[in-house]
C-alpha positions in Angstrom: -35.6 53.9 -49.2 -34.3 50.3 -49.3 -34.8 48.2 -52.2 -34.3 44.7 -50.9 -37.1 42.2 -51.3 -36.0 40.1 -48.5 -36.0 42.0 -44.8 -35.5 39.1 -42.6 -36.4 35.3 -41.7 -37.6 32.9 -38.7 -36.9 29.8 -39.2 -38.1 29.2 -42.3 -40.8 32.2 -42.8 -39.5 35.0 -44.4 -40.3 38.8 -44.8 -40.5 40.8 -47.6 -41.9 43.6 -49.4 -44.5 42.5 -51.9 -43.7 44.2 -55.6 -46.1 42.2 -57.7 -46.9 38.6 -59.6 -47.8 35.9 -57.3 -46.8 37.3 -54.0 -48.9 40.1 -54.0 -52.1 37.6 -54.7 -50.9 35.0 -52.4 -51.0 38.7 -49.6 -54.1 39.9 -51.2 -56.1 36.9 -50.6 -55.2 36.0 -47.0 -55.6 39.4 -46.5 -59.8 39.4 -48.0 -59.6 36.0 -45.9 -58.9 37.7 -42.7 -60.2 41.0 -43.1 -63.8 40.2 -45.1 -64.8 37.2 -45.1 -63.8 35.9 -41.0 -63.4 39.2 -40.0 -66.1 41.1 -42.3 -64.8 44.3 -41.5 -65.5 45.2 -45.1 -68.0 43.6 -48.6 -66.6 40.8 -49.7 -65.3 41.6 -53.6 -65.9 39.5 -56.5 -62.5 38.7 -57.0 -61.7 36.8 -53.3 -58.9 40.1 -53.1 -58.6 41.9 -50.7 -57.7 45.5 -52.3 -58.8 49.2 -52.1 -57.5 52.8 -52.8 -54.6 52.8 -49.9 -52.8 50.1 -52.1 -52.2 52.7 -54.8 -49.7 55.0 -52.4 -48.5 52.2 -49.9 -46.2 50.1 -48.8 -47.3 46.2 -49.3 -45.7 43.5 -46.9 -45.7 40.3 -46.4 -44.9 37.0 -43.8 -44.2 33.7 -46.7 -43.8 30.1 -46.0 -43.3 28.1 -49.6 -44.8 31.5 -51.2 -47.5 31.0 -48.7 -49.0 34.0 -47.6 -49.8 33.7 -43.1 -48.9 37.5 -42.2 -49.3 41.0 -43.2 -49.0 44.4 -42.5 -49.6 47.8 -45.3 -47.2 51.2 -44.6 -48.9 54.4 -45.8 -46.5 57.0 -45.7 -46.6 60.6 -44.3 -47.1 62.6 -47.2 -50.7 60.3 -47.2 -53.8 60.5 -46.9 -54.7 57.9 -43.9 -57.1 56.4 -43.1 -56.9 57.4 -39.7 -58.5 60.7 -41.0 -61.1 59.2 -43.2 -62.4 55.3 -42.2 -61.3 56.4 -38.3 -61.8 59.7 -38.1 -64.8 59.2 -35.6 -61.8 57.7 -33.0 -59.6 60.8 -33.3 -60.6 63.3 -30.5 -61.8 67.0 -31.3 -58.9 69.3 -32.3 -55.9 66.3 -31.9 -54.2 67.0 -34.5 -51.5 64.1 -36.7 -48.1 65.0 -37.3 -47.7 64.1 -41.1 -44.6 64.5 -43.5 -41.1 62.3 -44.1 -41.3 61.2 -40.5 -44.7 59.6 -40.3 -46.6 57.0 -41.5 -50.0 54.6 -40.5 -50.3 50.7 -40.3 -52.6 49.4 -42.0 -54.2 45.5 -42.6 -51.7 43.8 -39.6 -53.1 40.0 -39.8 -51.5 36.3 -38.8 -52.2 33.8 -39.4 -53.1 30.5 -37.6 -52.2 26.6 -37.6 -53.6 23.9 -38.1 -54.4 24.1 -34.0 -55.9 27.2 -33.9 -53.0 29.0 -32.2 -51.6 32.0 -33.6 -48.2 31.2 -36.0 -45.4 32.6 -33.6 -42.5 33.0 -36.1 -45.3 35.4 -38.4 -46.1 37.6 -35.8 -42.5 37.8 -34.7 -41.2 38.8 -38.1 -44.4 41.4 -38.3 -43.6 42.8 -34.8 -39.8 43.9 -36.0 -40.9 44.8 -39.1 -43.1 47.1 -37.3 -39.6 48.6 -36.1 -37.3 47.9 -38.8 -39.5 49.4 -41.7 -39.4 52.6 -39.8 -36.1 52.8 -39.0 -35.3 52.0 -42.6 -37.6 54.9 -43.6 -36.5 57.6 -40.7 -39.9 56.8 -39.5 -41.1 58.0 -36.3 -44.6 58.3 -35.7 -46.9 55.7 -36.7 -50.2 55.8 -36.5 -52.8 52.9 -36.8 -56.3 51.7 -34.9 -56.5 48.1 -33.3 -59.3 46.8 -30.5 -58.3 47.2 -27.3 -57.0 44.1 -26.3 -54.0 43.9 -28.8 -52.8 47.6 -27.7 -52.8 46.4 -24.3 -50.7 43.5 -25.5 -48.3 46.1 -27.7 -47.6 47.7 -24.7 -47.0 44.6 -22.2 -44.7 43.6 -24.7 -43.2 47.0 -24.3 -43.6 49.2 -27.4 -43.9 52.2 -27.5 -47.5 52.6 -28.6 -49.6 55.6 -26.9 -53.4 55.8 -27.2 -55.2 58.6 -29.2 -58.9 59.6 -27.1 -60.6 56.7 -25.7 -61.5 53.4 -27.4 -65.1 53.6 -29.3 -67.4 51.7 -31.6 -66.8 51.7 -35.7 -69.1 50.9 -37.5 -70.6 47.1 -37.2 -69.4 47.5 -33.3 -66.1 46.4 -32.9 -64.8 48.3 -30.2 -61.5 50.2 -32.1 -58.6 52.0 -30.1 -56.5 54.8 -32.4 -52.5 54.7 -30.8 -49.6 55.7 -32.5 -46.2 54.1 -32.2 -43.1 56.9 -30.8 -40.4 55.2 -31.8 -38.0 58.6 -30.1 -39.4 56.9 -26.7 -38.2 53.2 -26.9 -36.6 51.7 -24.6 -32.8 50.5 -26.5 -33.5 46.7 -24.5 -36.6 46.7 -26.3 -34.6 46.9 -29.8 -32.4 45.2 -29.4 -34.8 42.1 -28.0 -36.6 43.1 -31.8 -33.5 42.8 -33.3 -32.2 39.5 -32.3 -35.7 37.2 -32.3 -35.2 37.3 -36.2 -32.5 36.5 -38.9 -31.5 39.8 -41.0 -29.5 40.1 -44.1 -26.4 41.4 -44.0 -27.6 44.2 -46.7 -30.5 45.1 -44.0 -27.9 45.1 -41.0 -26.3 47.5 -43.1 -28.6 49.8 -43.7 -29.7 49.2 -39.7 -26.4 50.5 -38.9 -26.6 54.0 -41.0 -29.7 54.4 -40.1 -29.8 53.5 -36.4 -31.3 57.0 -34.9 -32.9 55.4 -31.4 -30.0 55.2 -29.5 
């Protein structure tokens, strides 16, 4: 796994690994606002930070501008337990077997902030889309599992992500209709991968590792 902290930039926004300190506090506060205050998927926390057991063995990444967190994503390696195996297990069809191991991961806490006009911050969104591919590439991951609302699943599919549904969409606790799914990066179209790479700017060291680990095309 690479130890580089900044993975990519776009129009002043930075995609970074979050390793503690003020950046971690800013990221967890952003996650709290999105997932606990606005979406109300989990209860409010006393300290205003969104933290759970999965943070102890996952890698957090965030998009920052002027030290402010405007995007988040969390990657859990395949050697650890996934939320889709526990909290979201009702979405898995009977008999379905997850691919677990060094070449799999789970994506959770994916969120993009909105601007003052209520529109999604596009550079942050592009960096997070890029992050899905780049993290998988640097860590030699083929399968990435996640749970998403059906409209966002369709958006990712239209964009060209190598995305596949697992079973049917169902309402979870609270009535939110959700879809279990996974990326299979071995089936990604080469032109889509080129677009993801060119949509943002990457440090030379990241590009060098990218070429070393390029095994999709």
